C-alpha positions in Angstrom: 2.6 21.9 13.2 -0.3 23.5 11.4 -2.5 23.5 14.5 0.1 25.1 16.8 1.0 27.8 14.2 -2.7 28.6 13.7 -3.1 28.9 17.5 -0.1 31.1 17.9 -1.3 33.3 15.0 -4.7 33.7 16.7 -3.1 34.4 20.0 -0.8 37.2 18.7 -2.9 38.5 15.8 -2.6 42.2 14.9 -5.2 44.8 15.7 -5.8 48.5 16.3 -3.5 51.1 17.9 -3.2 51.6 21.7 -4.9 54.5 23.4 -3.6 55.8 26.7 -6.4 56.0 29.3 -5.9 58.0 32.5 -7.9 56.5 35.4 -8.4 57.6 38.9 -5.6 56.7 41.3 -6.6 53.8 43.4 -4.6 54.7 46.5 -3.5 58.0 47.9 0.0 59.0 46.8 2.6 60.5 49.2 3.7 63.9 48.1 7.5 64.5 47.8 9.2 67.8 47.3 12.1 67.2 44.8 14.5 70.2 44.4 16.3 71.1 41.3 20.0 70.1 41.3 21.6 72.8 43.2 25.1 73.9 42.0 26.7 73.1 38.7 30.1 71.6 39.3 31.5 70.4 35.9 28.1 69.8 34.3 25.8 72.1 32.4 22.3 73.0 33.5 20.7 70.9 30.8 22.4 67.7 31.9 21.6 68.3 35.6 17.9 69.1 34.7 17.8 65.7 32.9 19.3 63.9 35.9 16.5 65.4 38.0 14.0 64.4 35.3 15.0 60.8 35.5 14.4 60.7 39.3 11.2 62.6 38.9 9.9 60.1 36.3 10.7 57.2 38.5 9.1 58.6 41.6 5.9 59.7 39.8 5.4 56.3 38.2 6.3 54.3 41.3 2.7 53.8 42.3 3.2 55.3 45.7 4.7 58.9 45.2 3.9 62.1 43.5 6.8 64.6 43.3 5.8 68.2 42.7 7.2 70.5 40.0 7.1 73.5 42.3 10.3 75.4 42.7 9.2 77.9 45.3 11.3 76.4 48.1 14.5 75.7 46.1 16.0 78.9 47.6 15.5 77.5 51.1 17.0 74.2 50.2 20.0 76.0 48.6 21.1 77.1 52.1 24.3 75.2 53.0 23.3 74.6 56.6 21.0 71.6 56.5 19.3 72.5 59.8 18.2 75.7 58.2 17.4 74.1 54.8 15.3 71.5 56.5 13.8 73.8 59.2 10.7 72.0 60.5 9.0 75.3 61.2 9.1 76.1 57.5 8.2 72.7 56.1 5.4 72.0 58.6 3.3 74.5 56.6 3.4 72.2 53.6 1.9 68.8 53.0 5.0 66.8 52.0 6.0 63.4 53.3 9.6 63.9 52.2 11.8 66.7 51.1 14.6 65.7 48.8 17.5 68.0 48.2 19.8 67.3 45.2 23.2 69.0 45.3 26.1 68.6 42.9 29.8 69.0 44.1 32.9 67.8 42.2 30.9 65.5 39.9 29.1 63.9 42.9 25.4 64.1 43.3 24.7 64.4 47.0 21.2 63.5 48.1 19.7 64.8 51.3 16.3 63.8 52.7 14.1 65.3 55.3 11.5 62.9 56.7 8.7 65.3 57.8 6.8 62.5 59.7 9.8 61.6 61.8 11.2 65.2 61.8 14.6 63.9 60.8 17.1 64.8 58.1 19.5 62.4 56.4 22.6 62.7 54.2 21.0 59.9 52.2 23.2 59.1 49.3 26.2 60.2 47.1 26.3 59.2 43.4 29.3 59.6 41.3 28.2 61.0 37.9 30.3 60.8 34.7 28.2 63.2 32.7 26.8 60.6 30.3 23.0 60.4 31.0 22.7 56.9 29.6 25.4 55.6 32.0 24.2 57.7 34.9 20.6 56.8 34.5 20.9 53.3 36.1 22.4 55.0 39.2 19.3 57.3 39.4 17.0 54.3 39.0 18.7 52.6 42.0 18.4 55.8 44.0 14.6 55.8 43.4 14.3 52.2 44.6 16.3 53.0 47.7 14.0 55.9 48.6 11.0 53.7 48.2 12.4 51.0 50.4 14.0 53.1 53.1 11.2 55.7 53.6 8.1 54.0 52.4 8.9 50.3 53.0 8.0 49.6 49.4 9.9 47.5 46.7 10.9 49.5 43.7 11.0 48.4 40.1 13.0 51.2 38.4 16.5 49.5 38.5 15.2 46.4 36.8 15.7 46.0 33.0 13.4 44.7 30.4 14.2 42.1 27.7 12.0 41.9 24.6 12.0 41.3 20.8 12.0 43.8 18.0 10.4 42.6 14.7 11.3 44.4 11.5 10.8 44.0 7.8 14.1 43.6 5.9 13.9 45.4 2.5 17.2 43.9 1.5 15.9 40.4 1.8 12.6 40.4 -0.1 11.0 42.3 2.8 11.3 39.2 4.9 10.5 39.7 8.6 13.3 39.4 11.1 13.2 39.6 14.8 16.1 40.2 17.3 16.4 40.3 21.1 16.8 43.7 22.7 17.1 45.0 26.3 16.3 48.4 27.8 15.9 50.2 31.2 12.6 50.3 33.0 11.8 53.6 31.4 12.6 52.3 27.9 15.9 54.1 27.6 19.3 52.6 27.0 17.8 50.2 24.4 20.5 47.7 23.3 20.4 44.9 20.8 21.5 41.5 22.2 21.2 39.1 19.2 22.4 39.6 15.7 21.2 36.4 14.0 19.4 38.1 11.1 16.7 35.4 11.8 13.5 35.3 13.9 14.1 35.5 17.6 11.3 35.8 20.1 10.2 35.1 23.7 13.3 36.1 25.6 13.7 35.6 29.4 16.5 36.7 31.7 18.7 33.9 33.1 21.2 36.2 34.9 20.8 39.7 36.3 23.2 42.5 37.2 25.5 41.6 34.3 26.0 44.3 31.6 25.3 41.6 28.9 23.0 39.1 30.6 22.5 35.5 30.0 19.0 34.7 28.6 16.9 32.1 26.9 14.9 32.7 23.7 13.3 31.0 20.8 15.1 31.2 17.4 14.1 30.1 13.9 17.7 30.3 12.6 17.8 26.6 11.8 14.5 26.6 10.1 12.1 25.6 12.9 11.7 27.2 16.3 14.1 25.9 19.0 14.9 27.2 22.5 18.4 28.6 22.9 20.5 29.7 25.8 22.6 32.7 25.2 25.7 33.5 27.2 26.8 36.9 26.0 25.8 37.3 22.3 26.2 33.6 21.2 23.3 31.2 21.5 23.3 27.4 21.7 20.4 25.0 21.7 19.2 24.3 25.2 16.8 21.4 24.8 17.4 18.2 22.9 13.9 17.4 21.6 12.6 17.0 18.1 9.8 19.2 16.8 8.9 22.8 17.2 9.7 24.4 20.6 7.8 27.5 21.5 6.6 29.8 24.4 9.2 29.1 27.1 8.6 30.0 30.8 11.3 30.1 33.4 10.9 29.3 37.2 12.0 32.0 39.6 14.6 29.6 41.0 15.9 29.3 37.4 16.0 25.5 37.7 13.2 24.5 35.3 11.7 25.6 32.0 8.3 24.8 30.5 7.6 25.1 26.8 5.2 23.9 24.1 6.4 21.2 21.7 4.7 19.1 19.0 7.2 16.2 19.3 4.4 13.8 20.1 2.2 15.1 17.3 0.1 17.8 19.0 1.2 21.0 20.8 1.8 19.7 24.3 3.3 21.2 27.5 6.8 20.0 28.4 9.1 20.6 31.4 12.9 20.7 31.3 15.1 20.8 34.4 18.2 23.0 34.2 21.3 23.1 36.3 23.1 26.0 38.0 25.1 26.7 34.8 21.9 27.0 32.8 22.3 23.7 31.0 19.6 21.0 30.5 19.5 18.5 33.3 18.1 15.2 32.1 15.4 14.7 29.6 12.3 16.9 29.2 9.1 15.6 30.7 5.8 15.7 28.8 3.8 17.5 31.5 0.4 17.9 30.0 -1.3 16.5 26.9 -4.9 16.4 25.8 -6.3 14.8 22.7 -7.5 17.3 20.0 -6.3 20.2 22.2 -3.6 22.8 22.0 -1.6 23.9 25.0 0.1 27.3 25.0 1.7 29.9 27.2 2.6 29.0 30.9 3.8 30.7 34.0 5.4 29.3 37.2 4.2 30.1 40.6 6.8 31.8 42.9 7.6 28.4 44.6 8.0 26.7 41.2 5.6 24.0 42.4 2.5 25.1 40.4 2.0 26.2 36.8 -0.6 28.3 35.1 -1.0 27.5 31.5 -3.3 28.0 28.5 -5.3 25.2 26.9 -8.3 25.0 24.6 -9.2 21.5 25.8 -12.7 22.7 26.8 -13.3 24.7 23.6 -11.7 28.2 23.6 -8.3 29.0 25.2 -8.6 29.5 28.9 -6.1 29.4 31.8 -5.7 26.4 34.1 -3.6 25.7 37.2 -1.8 22.4 37.9 0.7 21.1 40.4 4.0 20.1 38.9 5.0 16.5 39.6 7.9 16.2 42.0 9.3 13.2 40.1 9.1 11.9 36.5 5.7 10.4 35.8 3.9 8.8 32.9 0.7 10.7 33.8 0.3 13.2 31.0 -3.0 14.4 32.3 -2.6 15.8 35.9 -5.6 17.5 37.3 -5.9 21.0 35.9 -8.1 23.6 37.7 -9.8 26.2 35.6 -9.0 29.7 36.7 -10.4 32.2 34.2 -14.2 32.1 33.8 -15.4 35.5 32.9 -14.1 35.5 29.3 -13.8 32.7 26.8 -10.5 33.7 25.2 -7.7 34.0 27.7 -3.9 33.8 27.0 -0.4 34.6 28.3 -0.7 34.2 32.1 1.9 35.7 34.4 2.2 35.1 38.1 3.0 38.0 40.4 6.1 37.6 42.6 4.1 37.0 45.8 1.9 34.5 44.1 -1.4 36.3 45.0 -2.3 37.4 41.5 -2.2 36.3 37.9 -2.2 38.8 35.0 -3.3 37.7 31.5 -4.7 38.9 28.2 -8.5 38.3 27.6 -10.6 39.2 24.6 -13.2 41.7 25.9 -15.8 43.1 23.6 -13.6 42.2 20.6 -10.3 43.7 22.0 -7.6 42.0 24.0 -7.2 43.7 27.4 -5.0 43.0 30.4 -7.0 41.3 33.2 -5.9 40.3 36.8 -7.0 37.2 38.7 -6.8 37.5 42.5 -6.3 34.1 44.2 -7.4 35.4 47.6 -10.9 36.4 46.3 -11.2 34.0 43.3 -12.1 37.1 41.3 -10.8 38.4 38.0 -11.0 42.1 36.9 -10.1 44.2 33.9 -7.0 46.4 34.2 -6.8 48.1 30.8 -9.4 49.7 28.6 -9.7 51.4 25.2 -9.0 50.2 21.7 -5.8 48.4 20.7 -5.0 44.8 21.7 -2.8 44.4 24.8 -0.8 41.2 25.2 2.0 39.4 27.0 1.7 40.9 30.5 4.7 40.3 32.8 4.9 41.3 36.4 7.7 43.2 38.0 9.1 41.9 41.3 7.3 44.7 43.2 3.9 43.0 42.6 2.6 46.3 41.4 3.9 47.1 37.9 3.1 45.1 34.7 4.8 45.5 31.3 3.0 44.4 28.2 2.9 45.1 24.5 0.2 46.3 22.1 -0.5 44.7 18.8 -1.3 46.6 15.6 -1.1 45.8 11.9 1.7 48.3 11.6 3.2 48.6 15.0 3.6 47.0 18.5 4.8 49.0 21.4 5.6 48.4 25.1 3.7 49.9 28.0 4.0 49.8 31.7 1.0 50.1 34.1 0.8 49.8 37.8 -2.3 48.7 39.9 -2.4 51.9 42.0 -2.3 54.5 39.3 -3.6 52.4 36.4 -2.2 54.9 33.8 -0.5 53.1 30.9 2.9 54.6 30.0 4.5 54.0 26.6 8.2 53.2 27.1 9.3 52.0 23.7 10.3 54.1 20.7 12.1 53.7 17.4 11.5 51.4 14.5 10.2 47.9 14.7 7.5 46.0 16.6 8.4 45.5 20.2 6.9 42.3 21.7 7.2 39.7 24.4 8.6 41.9 27.2 10.0 40.3 30.4 11.5 41.9 33.5 14.9 41.2 34.9 14.9 38.9 37.9 
């Protein structure tokens, strides 16, 4: 127990504050003209401006698009006749890939798009608005992802939510630390508390998606020692029947197996648990990897669920290894583990990209934890973030472009999103508490 807690403490120790660093865009961005919302309907101008702002934020942080703030052509787009509003003779003078016209009628947001490359206009989408920005925001996120997919053949990330933990000091209980599970939209808005255990809950992962209140797994200390729980709605029940401390769960993309760290055999070893379609444990857990006098830690499944990246200090300092998961139960507790990370001696929290080509992780670089990326195709690892303030727990979005992570500071921890093209960290969290262990909806 002492060894695993010391290792976890070192892995997630607290350091200096995050600094946003704006780097050069790695790929050229397509320029989109985004009009203001034309008309008013039953909504005031402030609300309609906020609706446009949500879409503008999503487009500008997509990694592929830049939408201008110019309003010089809004008068042209206000013309009711779409042929005149999207007159190629007028728009050919500008360097836009798309022209997006937003128009409100009878509480419906009508979206019209002119593709300048194909010289075609589209009545693209109609969204029913209710006038509550929190409720309407998700619809705008979905609109952004449709634009990316239909016109740029790119997968969006905006409609996916993020689950995470919020750690607070409780002044009514001798300033004891508590941590609960929360969820928010991709831009950090619509933050919602999911657990109310008044205990210590960490490391959440989505089991279900699209549900208003999702099913998820997480680690809770509510019975004294950390155990992995499955929550359906707001009530959690123990998922794995195994003595000892259970920590650092990872979930396969097929949602049919979980890996975690447990000291049931005396040392912090890597275990695997099969789960069924109802998210219940299927059979007994398998001790997947054990090494004398070594601590195993965070893991991440490959997209196929057949390989696993995991952390071990078996060769000295914590580094990341790759192993093939046995297809049947075996007594071999030491399958061959291939070393991945070689440039730094202290590497933790690996995360596979959805296409399996890259691995994000946190590595101590000149005394500060930074997010690094390992590329399987080139066998190379490179630094993504810079600046003071430790960055930890990276987690890929399904678009293989965006990564969410949290910073660690003695007084605060916040969530940031960064994408490989723009490489500009964006702070998405707000409010009280230390936000940690973020994971995307899948």
